[in-house]
N, C-alpha and C positions, 0 to 999 in steps of 0.2 A: 469168421462169421460176418464181419463188416463187409468183406468183399462179396459174399453171397447176397447180402441185402442190397448192396450197391448195384449188382448186376440185375437183381429183381426190380429195383427202382428204374433202371434203364429200360428194361422190358415194359414196365408199366407206362413210361413216357412214350415209348415207341407205339404201343397199342393205343394210347390216348390220342396221339397225333394222327395215327392211321384212321381212327374213328372220326376225328374232327374233319378229315379230308373227304369222308364219304358224302354222298348226296342225299342222305336221308336225315330228317330232323331228329329221329329217334336215336340214330347212331351218333349224331352230333352231341346230343344230351348225354349219352353214355360216355362219350369221349371226355366231356367236361368232368363227369364223375370220376373217371379213371385218373385224369390229370390231377384232380384235387387230392385223391388218395396218394398218388405218387409224391406230390409235394408235401403232404403230411409226413410220409415216411422219410423223406430227405431231411426235413426239419428235425424229426425225432432222432435220426441217425447222427445229426450234427452234435448232439449232446454226448455221444459216446455210449458204448455198451459196456456196462460193468455189472457183475453179479454182486449182490449184497452191498451195494453202495447206498449210503444214506443221503437223503435229499435236504435235510436240515439238521441243525445242531440244537439239541435240547439243553437240559441242565448239565449234562456230562460233556461240556465243551473241551475239557482237557484231554479226554480219551480219544476224541475224534481227530483224525488227521485229514488234511486237505486232499490227500491222494485218494482216499476212500469215498469222498463225496461225489455224488452225481450232480449235474447241473439241472436245476428244476425249471429253468427258463424255456428250453425246447418243449418240455412236457406241457407247460402252460400255454405256449404258442400253438401246439397241436390241438389242445382242447378248445382253444378259441377258434382255430381254423375249422374244426369239426362242426362247431355250432354255426359258424358263418356258412359253411358249405351246405348244411342242412337247410338254412333259410334260402340260399340261392337255389338249391334243388327244388324246393317247393315253388319258388317263383318261376323257374324254368319250366316245370311241369304245368303250371297254370298257363304260361304263355303258349306251350305246345297244345294244350287243350283248346285254347281260343284260336290258334293257328289252324288246327284241323277243323274246327267248327266253321271258320270262315272260308277256307279253301277246299276242304274235302279230300285232301291228300297229305301224305307224309313225305313224298318225294319232292325234292327241290327242283328237279328237272321238269316235273309236270306243272310246276307253279306258273311257268310262262304260258302253258296251254289254258290255264284257268282264266287268264286275262282276256283271251279271245272270245270267251262265251258271251 
């Protein structure tokens, strides 16, 4: 299962880098979104995949073993990263709106043509 998720993360990174290298501002923004999701998955995968693992020990500490516990730190980091990526997404979309309003184009190749007007 972890191998399949690792391959999927690699595909997401490849798609994200491909989108970042395109000459459209919209594709660049989508590439940033895909890369942030791939990074969230790799952080989540670093905690390990276990079924029915507990994240914390309550009152029954003597019954819980350390092998059955899952690490809650990657889950907390992913939640934090999701909130941060949501804020960055809103900021990037606002910049894209202003960029289109000023230049009238989404294509970065046509940006040099707008300077000549």
